[in-house]
TIFI-781517 format. One line per field, with one value per residue: chain; residue number from 1; x, y, z of N, C-alpha, C in turn. Coordinates in steps of 0.1 Angstrom, whole numbers, plus 5000, padded with zeros to 4 digits. Example, Ala and Ser with C-alpha at 12.3 -4.5 7.8 and 13.67 -1.06 7.14 Angstrom:
2
c	(A A);
k	(1 2);
nc1	(5132 5128);
nc2	(4943 4978);
nc3	(5078 5071);
cac1	(5123 5137);
cac2	(4955 4989);
cac3	(5078 5071);
cc1	(5132 5129);
cc2	(4967 5000);
cc3	(5078 5079);
//
This chain:
305
c	(A A A A A A A A A A A A A A A A A A A A A A A A A A A A A A A A A A A A A A A A A A A A A A A A A A A A A A A A A A A A A A A A A A A A A A A A A A A A A A A A A A A A A A A A A A A A A A A A A A A A A A A A A A A A A A A A A A A A A A A A A A A A A A A A A A A A A A A A A A A A A A A A A A A A A A A A A A A A A A A A A A A A A A A A A A A A A A A A A A A A A A A A A A A A A A A A A A A A A A A A A A A A A A A A A A A A A A A A A A A A A A A A A A A A A A A A A A A A A A A A A A A A A A A A A A A A A A A A A A A A A A A A A A A A A A A A A A A A A A A A A A A A A A A A A A A A A A A A A A A A A A A A A);
k	(1 2 3 4 5 6 7 8 9 10 11 12 13 14 15 16 17 18 19 20 21 22 23 24 25 26 27 28 29 30 31 32 33 34 35 36 37 38 39 40 41 42 43 44 45 46 47 48 49 50 51 52 53 54 55 56 57 58 59 60 61 62 63 64 65 66 67 68 69 70 71 72 73 74 75 76 77 78 79 80 81 82 83 84 85 86 87 88 89 90 91 92 93 94 95 96 97 98 99 100 101 102 103 104 105 106 107 108 109 110 111 112 113 114 115 116 117 118 119 120 121 122 123 124 125 126 127 128 129 130 131 132 133 134 135 136 137 138 139 140 141 142 143 144 145 146 147 148 149 150 151 152 153 154 155 156 157 158 159 160 161 162 163 164 165 166 167 168 169 170 171 172 173 174 175 176 177 178 179 180 181 182 183 184 185 186 187 188 189 190 191 192 193 194 195 196 197 198 199 200 201 202 203 204 205 206 207 208 209 210 211 212 213 214 215 216 217 218 219 220 221 222 223 224 225 226 227 228 229 230 231 232 233 234 235 236 237 238 239 240 241 242 243 244 245 246 247 248 249 250 251 252 253 254 255 256 257 258 259 260 261 262 263 264 265 266 267 268 269 270 271 272 273 274 275 276 277 278 279 280 281 282 283 284 285 286 287 288 289 290 291 292 293 294 295 296 297 298 299 300 301 302 303 304 305);
nc1	(5082 5055 5022 4999 4973 4975 4982 4960 4941 4952 4949 4921 4913 4927 4913 4887 4890 4884 4884 4862 4843 4859 4863 4837 4834 4853 4844 4854 4863 4866 4887 4905 4912 4924 4946 4961 4968 4984 5005 5015 5025 5045 5061 5070 5082 5074 5047 5015 4991 4975 4958 4926 4898 4874 4881 4907 4938 4961 4996 5024 5044 5027 5011 5028 5035 5010 5006 5026 5020 4994 4990 4992 4968 4955 4973 4971 4944 4945 4962 4947 4926 4939 4948 4924 4914 4934 4929 4904 4910 4914 4935 4971 4999 5000 5017 5025 5031 5041 5043 5067 5055 5031 5025 5030 5014 4991 4978 4970 4942 4930 4946 4941 4914 4914 4929 4913 4891 4902 4916 4935 4953 4984 5005 5030 5047 5062 5082 5085 5096 5073 5075 5091 5074 5056 5070 5077 5053 5043 5062 5055 5066 5055 5022 5004 5002 5006 5006 5021 5008 5020 5030 5057 5062 5044 5028 5016 5008 4998 4972 4958 4941 4923 4926 4910 4919 4943 4946 4973 4999 5022 5053 5070 5099 5095 5100 5097 5090 5065 5051 5031 5009 4975 4969 4988 4999 5010 5026 5039 5060 5081 5107 5118 5139 5137 5135 5133 5137 5133 5135 5150 5140 5117 5083 5059 5056 5075 5078 5051 5050 5069 5058 5036 5047 5060 5038 5032 5051 5077 5107 5112 5135 5165 5174 5204 5207 5189 5161 5143 5126 5106 5123 5128 5114 5128 5149 5136 5130 5155 5161 5169 5153 5120 5091 5066 5039 5016 4984 4981 5007 5011 5004 5027 5045 5071 5095 5099 5088 5062 5029 5012 4982 4980 4965 4957 4935 4942 4960 4965 4971 4973 4967 4971 4960 4980 4975 4979 4968 4954 4947 4957 4935 4937 4949 4929 4909 4920 4921 4894 4885 4899 4885 4860 4864 4875 4867 4841 4807 4791 4806 4825 4852 4878 4896 4929 4952);
nc2	(4687 4704 4702 4724 4716 4702 4723 4739 4721 4719 4746 4749 4730 4741 4766 4758 4740 4713 4681 4668 4688 4703 4684 4683 4709 4710 4691 4665 4631 4623 4605 4607 4634 4635 4618 4634 4656 4643 4634 4659 4668 4648 4655 4680 4675 4680 4682 4695 4698 4693 4666 4663 4652 4665 4678 4696 4714 4740 4733 4750 4752 4747 4769 4790 4781 4783 4810 4819 4806 4813 4835 4826 4817 4842 4853 4835 4839 4866 4864 4849 4866 4888 4875 4869 4895 4903 4886 4895 4919 4940 4947 4948 4954 4976 4976 5001 5017 5046 5068 5094 5115 5115 5129 5123 5140 5144 5121 5120 5124 5100 5082 5090 5084 5056 5048 5056 5040 5015 5011 4995 4989 4995 5016 5012 5034 5041 5057 5050 5044 5042 5020 5002 4996 4978 4953 4950 4946 4924 4905 4902 4919 4942 4955 4971 4996 5030 5043 5063 5067 5065 5030 5009 4983 4953 4929 4897 4889 4910 4935 4965 4994 5019 5053 5086 5110 5138 5173 5187 5209 5237 5241 5269 5292 5320 5344 5340 5345 5335 5333 5351 5346 5335 5309 5282 5270 5238 5240 5264 5259 5251 5261 5259 5247 5216 5203 5176 5143 5116 5083 5056 5030 5033 5044 5066 5100 5117 5105 5107 5135 5140 5126 5142 5166 5157 5152 5177 5184 5188 5180 5179 5201 5195 5203 5216 5205 5179 5160 5132 5132 5148 5168 5182 5205 5222 5226 5241 5264 5273 5282 5266 5255 5245 5226 5201 5192 5171 5181 5176 5180 5207 5215 5214 5237 5256 5280 5305 5293 5292 5281 5273 5264 5240 5246 5229 5204 5177 5176 5159 5139 5105 5080 5050 5023 4997 4963 4930 4899 4885 4903 4914 4915 4941 4956 4955 4968 4994 5001 5001 5023 5043 5042 5049 5076 5087 5076 5079 5072 5062 5049 5033 5009 5002 4976 4966 4944);
nc3	(5249 5263 5250 5233 5238 5262 5279 5277 5289 5314 5324 5324 5343 5365 5367 5373 5394 5396 5382 5371 5365 5347 5326 5316 5307 5287 5270 5270 5279 5314 5322 5300 5302 5328 5322 5303 5318 5337 5320 5313 5338 5341 5320 5328 5352 5378 5403 5395 5407 5439 5448 5461 5482 5473 5450 5434 5441 5433 5434 5449 5429 5407 5407 5400 5375 5362 5363 5345 5320 5316 5300 5275 5263 5259 5241 5219 5213 5205 5183 5166 5162 5149 5126 5114 5109 5091 5070 5062 5052 5070 5085 5087 5065 5038 5009 4990 4959 4940 4912 4905 4892 4902 4929 4964 4980 4966 4970 4996 5005 4998 5012 5039 5041 5037 5059 5080 5076 5080 5108 5119 5099 5081 5060 5037 5019 4988 4963 4930 4897 4869 4851 4865 4886 4876 4873 4900 4914 4900 4908 4934 4952 4960 4968 4954 4929 4916 4886 4859 4827 4793 4796 4786 4791 4797 4818 4823 4848 4861 4863 4849 4861 4848 4856 4860 4835 4837 4832 4814 4824 4820 4835 4843 4845 4867 4855 4828 4793 4786 4809 4816 4801 4799 4791 4774 4743 4730 4708 4711 4726 4711 4708 4732 4760 4775 4808 4813 4800 4777 4788 4773 4778 4791 4797 4807 4820 4806 4781 4772 4770 4751 4728 4725 4717 4693 4677 4670 4653 4662 4680 4715 4729 4748 4780 4796 4821 4834 4848 4860 4881 4906 4912 4889 4889 4905 4888 4868 4882 4886 4861 4840 4821 4808 4819 4813 4831 4850 4863 4891 4900 4901 4925 4940 4954 4943 4948 4925 4903 4880 4869 4840 4823 4796 4765 4745 4732 4735 4755 4779 4807 4815 4840 4860 4882 4894 4898 4912 4897 4916 4941 4974 5002 5014 4994 4974 4988 4990 4963 4957 4973 4960 4935 4943 4950 4927 4901 4877 4886 4866 4848 4861 4868 4845 4830 4819 4802);
cac1	(5076 5041 5014 4989 4961 4978 4982 4946 4935 4957 4943 4907 4913 4931 4902 4875 4894 4878 4885 4849 4837 4867 4860 4824 4836 4862 4838 4863 4861 4875 4900 4914 4917 4934 4958 4968 4974 4995 5016 5021 5033 5057 5070 5076 5090 5068 5033 5008 4979 4973 4945 4918 4885 4864 4887 4922 4943 4974 5008 5032 5050 5016 5006 5038 5033 4997 5008 5034 5014 4981 4989 4992 4955 4953 4981 4965 4932 4949 4968 4935 4918 4947 4948 4910 4914 4942 4922 4892 4916 4912 4948 4983 5007 4998 5030 5020 5041 5036 5052 5071 5046 5019 5031 5023 5005 4978 4972 4966 4928 4927 4953 4934 4901 4917 4934 4902 4882 4909 4925 4946 4962 4995 5009 5044 5047 5075 5082 5092 5092 5061 5079 5096 5063 5050 5078 5077 5040 5042 5070 5049 5074 5046 5008 4996 5010 4999 5016 5018 5008 5020 5041 5062 5062 5033 5031 5003 5005 4991 4962 4958 4928 4925 4921 4907 4931 4945 4951 4987 5003 5036 5060 5079 5105 5086 5103 5097 5081 5051 5045 5020 4998 4966 4971 4999 4997 5022 5034 5046 5072 5090 5121 5122 5147 5129 5144 5130 5141 5127 5144 5148 5133 5105 5072 5056 5053 5084 5074 5039 5052 5076 5048 5027 5055 5062 5026 5032 5062 5091 5113 5115 5149 5169 5182 5218 5205 5176 5157 5131 5119 5100 5133 5128 5108 5139 5157 5128 5132 5169 5162 5175 5143 5106 5086 5052 5036 5002 4978 4984 5021 5010 5003 5040 5049 5085 5098 5104 5081 5048 5023 5001 4976 4981 4951 4955 4925 4947 4971 4960 4980 4966 4974 4964 4964 4985 4971 4981 4955 4947 4952 4954 4923 4941 4951 4916 4902 4925 4917 4880 4884 4903 4875 4849 4867 4880 4861 4827 4799 4784 4815 4832 4865 4881 4908 4937 4962);
cac2	(4700 4703 4706 4735 4710 4699 4735 4743 4713 4723 4759 4747 4724 4751 4776 4752 4733 4700 4674 4664 4700 4706 4675 4687 4722 4707 4681 4653 4622 4626 4597 4613 4647 4632 4613 4644 4664 4635 4635 4672 4668 4640 4662 4691 4670 4684 4681 4708 4698 4684 4660 4663 4645 4672 4685 4698 4728 4741 4733 4763 4752 4748 4783 4797 4777 4788 4825 4821 4801 4818 4845 4820 4818 4855 4855 4827 4846 4878 4860 4845 4878 4895 4867 4871 4908 4904 4879 4903 4931 4951 4949 4944 4964 4977 4981 5010 5024 5056 5075 5107 5125 5114 5132 5118 5150 5142 5108 5121 5122 5085 5075 5093 5076 5042 5045 5058 5029 5003 5017 4985 4988 5005 5018 5015 5041 5042 5063 5042 5046 5034 5007 4994 4991 4966 4942 4948 4940 4910 4896 4902 4928 4953 4951 4980 5007 5040 5046 5073 5061 5051 5021 5001 4969 4947 4916 4890 4887 4922 4942 4979 5000 5033 5064 5098 5118 5151 5183 5190 5223 5240 5248 5279 5302 5331 5355 5335 5353 5329 5332 5361 5342 5327 5295 5280 5259 5230 5245 5276 5254 5245 5266 5258 5235 5208 5197 5162 5136 5103 5071 5047 5018 5036 5053 5076 5114 5122 5099 5113 5149 5139 5122 5154 5176 5152 5153 5191 5185 5191 5172 5188 5203 5190 5213 5211 5197 5172 5151 5124 5132 5161 5178 5189 5218 5230 5230 5251 5276 5278 5288 5257 5252 5243 5212 5199 5183 5169 5191 5174 5184 5221 5217 5215 5251 5258 5294 5309 5285 5295 5271 5277 5253 5239 5248 5219 5195 5164 5178 5153 5128 5094 5072 5038 5015 4984 4953 4917 4893 4881 4913 4912 4923 4955 4962 4956 4978 5007 5003 5004 5036 5052 5041 5057 5090 5093 5071 5082 5061 5056 5040 5023 5006 4994 4969 4963 4935);
cac3	(5252 5265 5238 5236 5243 5276 5286 5278 5298 5328 5328 5327 5356 5375 5369 5379 5406 5396 5370 5365 5359 5336 5315 5310 5300 5276 5261 5269 5290 5325 5322 5290 5308 5338 5316 5297 5329 5343 5311 5314 5350 5339 5311 5335 5363 5391 5404 5393 5416 5450 5447 5474 5480 5466 5439 5433 5442 5427 5442 5447 5415 5397 5407 5392 5361 5357 5361 5333 5308 5315 5290 5262 5258 5254 5229 5208 5208 5198 5170 5157 5158 5139 5114 5108 5104 5079 5059 5058 5047 5080 5092 5080 5058 5024 5002 4980 4951 4932 4903 4909 4886 4911 4942 4976 4985 4959 4975 5010 5008 4997 5023 5051 5041 5039 5073 5089 5075 5085 5117 5122 5088 5079 5046 5033 5006 4981 4950 4920 4883 4865 4845 4875 4894 4869 4877 4915 4917 4894 4916 4948 4961 4964 4967 4946 4923 4908 4875 4849 4814 4789 4800 4775 4794 4804 4825 4824 4862 4867 4855 4851 4862 4844 4864 4852 4830 4842 4823 4815 4826 4817 4846 4837 4854 4869 4846 4814 4784 4785 4822 4818 4793 4807 4786 4765 4733 4730 4697 4716 4734 4702 4709 4746 4765 4785 4819 4814 4788 4777 4790 4761 4781 4799 4792 4817 4816 4796 4768 4769 4765 4738 4718 4723 4709 4680 4670 4665 4643 4668 4691 4726 4732 4761 4788 4800 4833 4833 4859 4858 4893 4909 4913 4877 4892 4910 4876 4862 4890 4883 4848 4830 4810 4812 4821 4812 4842 4853 4872 4905 4903 4903 4940 4946 4953 4943 4946 4912 4893 4878 4861 4831 4816 4781 4760 4735 4737 4738 4764 4791 4812 4820 4850 4863 4893 4890 4908 4908 4893 4929 4950 4988 5006 5017 4981 4968 4995 4986 4950 4958 4978 4949 4926 4949 4950 4914 4889 4876 4889 4855 4840 4869 4865 4833 4831 4808 4805);
cc1	(5061 5033 5004 4976 4963 4977 4968 4938 4939 4950 4929 4905 4916 4920 4890 4878 4888 4879 4872 4843 4845 4865 4847 4826 4844 4856 4847 4859 4871 4888 4910 4920 4927 4947 4967 4975 4986 5007 5023 5030 5046 5067 5077 5085 5086 5053 5027 4997 4981 4959 4938 4905 4875 4869 4902 4925 4957 4985 5015 5038 5039 5011 5015 5036 5021 4999 5016 5027 5000 4979 4989 4979 4952 4961 4975 4952 4935 4954 4956 4927 4926 4947 4935 4909 4922 4935 4910 4897 4914 4925 4959 4990 5004 5011 5025 5031 5034 5047 5055 5062 5032 5023 5023 5012 4991 4971 4967 4952 4924 4934 4946 4921 4904 4921 4922 4892 4889 4920 4936 4955 4973 4998 5024 5045 5061 5073 5091 5087 5081 5065 5083 5085 5057 5057 5077 5064 5038 5051 5066 5059 5066 5032 5000 5005 5001 5009 5011 5019 5014 5032 5044 5061 5049 5036 5017 4999 4999 4981 4962 4943 4929 4919 4918 4920 4931 4949 4966 4990 5018 5042 5071 5087 5096 5088 5102 5087 5067 5044 5032 5008 4988 4966 4983 4995 5011 5031 5043 5059 5083 5105 5126 5131 5138 5139 5141 5134 5136 5138 5140 5140 5121 5095 5071 5055 5062 5081 5061 5041 5060 5067 5039 5034 5057 5050 5024 5043 5075 5094 5116 5130 5153 5178 5195 5217 5191 5174 5145 5122 5113 5110 5135 5123 5119 5148 5149 5130 5146 5171 5168 5166 5129 5103 5071 5048 5020 4997 4981 4998 5021 5008 5016 5046 5065 5087 5104 5098 5067 5042 5012 4995 4979 4967 4948 4945 4930 4959 4966 4970 4971 4974 4965 4968 4970 4982 4975 4968 4947 4952 4949 4942 4926 4942 4938 4908 4907 4921 4902 4877 4888 4892 4863 4851 4870 4872 4846 4818 4793 4793 4822 4846 4867 4894 4915 4947 4975);
cc2	(4698 4708 4717 4728 4707 4712 4740 4734 4717 4736 4757 4740 4733 4761 4770 4744 4719 4694 4671 4676 4704 4697 4679 4700 4720 4697 4669 4644 4625 4618 4603 4626 4644 4626 4624 4653 4656 4635 4648 4673 4660 4648 4673 4686 4674 4683 4695 4709 4689 4679 4659 4656 4652 4681 4686 4712 4728 4740 4746 4763 4753 4762 4792 4794 4783 4803 4827 4817 4806 4828 4839 4820 4831 4858 4847 4834 4858 4875 4856 4857 4886 4888 4869 4885 4910 4897 4887 4917 4943 4954 4944 4956 4964 4983 4988 5017 5035 5063 5088 5118 5124 5117 5127 5127 5148 5130 5109 5119 5107 5078 5077 5085 5062 5039 5047 5046 5016 5008 5008 4983 4998 5005 5020 5021 5044 5048 5056 5044 5037 5020 4997 4988 4979 4953 4939 4942 4926 4900 4896 4909 4940 4949 4959 4992 5017 5046 5057 5066 5070 5043 5012 4986 4965 4934 4909 4887 4899 4927 4957 4984 5014 5042 5076 5105 5132 5161 5185 5205 5224 5247 5257 5287 5314 5342 5352 5344 5348 5329 5341 5356 5334 5312 5295 5269 5252 5235 5257 5272 5249 5249 5265 5246 5229 5202 5183 5156 5122 5092 5061 5034 5020 5045 5064 5090 5119 5117 5105 5127 5149 5135 5134 5164 5170 5153 5168 5194 5189 5182 5181 5189 5199 5200 5207 5203 5192 5164 5144 5124 5146 5172 5186 5203 5227 5235 5241 5264 5282 5283 5279 5253 5251 5228 5212 5188 5182 5179 5189 5179 5199 5225 5218 5229 5252 5273 5296 5301 5290 5284 5277 5265 5252 5238 5237 5208 5181 5165 5172 5142 5117 5086 5060 5032 5002 4974 4939 4910 4889 4891 4909 4919 4937 4962 4965 4967 4992 5010 5007 5018 5046 5053 5050 5072 5096 5089 5075 5070 5054 5047 5030 5021 4999 4988 4967 4952 4939);
cc3	(5253 5253 5243 5242 5258 5284 5288 5288 5312 5332 5331 5340 5367 5378 5376 5392 5407 5383 5363 5358 5346 5324 5308 5302 5287 5266 5259 5281 5302 5325 5312 5295 5319 5333 5310 5307 5335 5333 5311 5327 5348 5330 5319 5347 5377 5391 5402 5403 5428 5450 5460 5471 5472 5454 5439 5437 5438 5438 5440 5433 5404 5396 5399 5377 5354 5354 5347 5320 5306 5304 5276 5255 5252 5241 5217 5203 5200 5184 5161 5153 5147 5126 5106 5102 5091 5068 5054 5052 5057 5087 5083 5073 5043 5018 4989 4972 4943 4923 4908 4903 4893 4925 4953 4981 4979 4963 4989 5013 5008 5009 5036 5052 5043 5053 5083 5088 5081 5095 5121 5111 5088 5064 5045 5020 5001 4967 4940 4906 4878 4859 4855 4884 4889 4874 4892 4919 4912 4902 4931 4957 4965 4961 4956 4941 4916 4898 4866 4835 4804 4795 4788 4778 4801 4809 4827 4838 4869 4858 4859 4852 4859 4854 4855 4847 4837 4831 4825 4816 4823 4829 4840 4848 4855 4860 4831 4806 4783 4798 4824 4810 4802 4803 4776 4755 4732 4719 4701 4723 4724 4704 4724 4749 4776 4795 4821 4800 4789 4779 4779 4765 4790 4792 4802 4811 4805 4782 4763 4763 4752 4726 4715 4714 4694 4671 4665 4656 4649 4679 4702 4728 4746 4768 4792 4813 4833 4846 4855 4871 4895 4911 4900 4879 4897 4898 4868 4869 4888 4869 4837 4819 4816 4813 4819 4822 4844 4863 4886 4909 4906 4917 4947 4944 4954 4940 4933 4901 4892 4868 4853 4824 4801 4776 4750 4741 4741 4748 4778 4794 4819 4831 4853 4876 4887 4901 4903 4904 4906 4940 4965 4992 5009 5004 4974 4975 4992 4972 4949 4963 4967 4938 4931 4948 4936 4902 4889 4878 4877 4847 4848 4864 4852 4834 4818 4812 4798);
//
């Protein structure tokens, strides 16, 4: 099979119509250039050039061959450019994970800024439980995650970057007795059924809410129908119980659901970015944009292992 060097030599001779000029342009000795073109012709089994006293011209077969292989140079240049853009973090696919308690709608401003800054990049967005994200990113199945704390599992192959905490709100059926109050205390939910429940092997929002209730001396009651996804808001609307959610989730408008802020000073939900120890340029760029938008300039990023 012809080598890329032979094809490059052939195209240069074809463009200049002269072996001497082509040798100068390629910074090679003319005999070496002539030998490589001759080897190419032998490999192909037909002549590419008609040798003339003052230069060469393409044979009909050579003209067709030039037309077909001429695009190789452009493809190679494009491949090199794309590779360079990928290495600089300007192109490629960012595999981004997020927790269900961090709705995609709340990420849109960051996604839009990232895509505007890197127009040749794409994002593959997937909603996965916080605990699962740790393993996915550690195993290089994803580039970056946004999780809800706390998480029970840690992995030395990833690091966490804390994000600002959000106020917790209570999602109530619109007709609920507490719906008219401007704020709610966690203790007032003692007799309520919660449409979320703690998974014994996971942290996240449900565990945070359970710990908050336990600190007030009660275990949250479990509704007859529960969910660990944003569908829990539909259960609230249907009257199965209440849910405590981060402020970002209050942007999810569900008919029949009203939101009231929790007044307790410790009723806050923390979240974090999950990054591998050596993130891809795209992942680091996305993390930097989130830091620009969310983290106070005076404190910057803080990492955990």
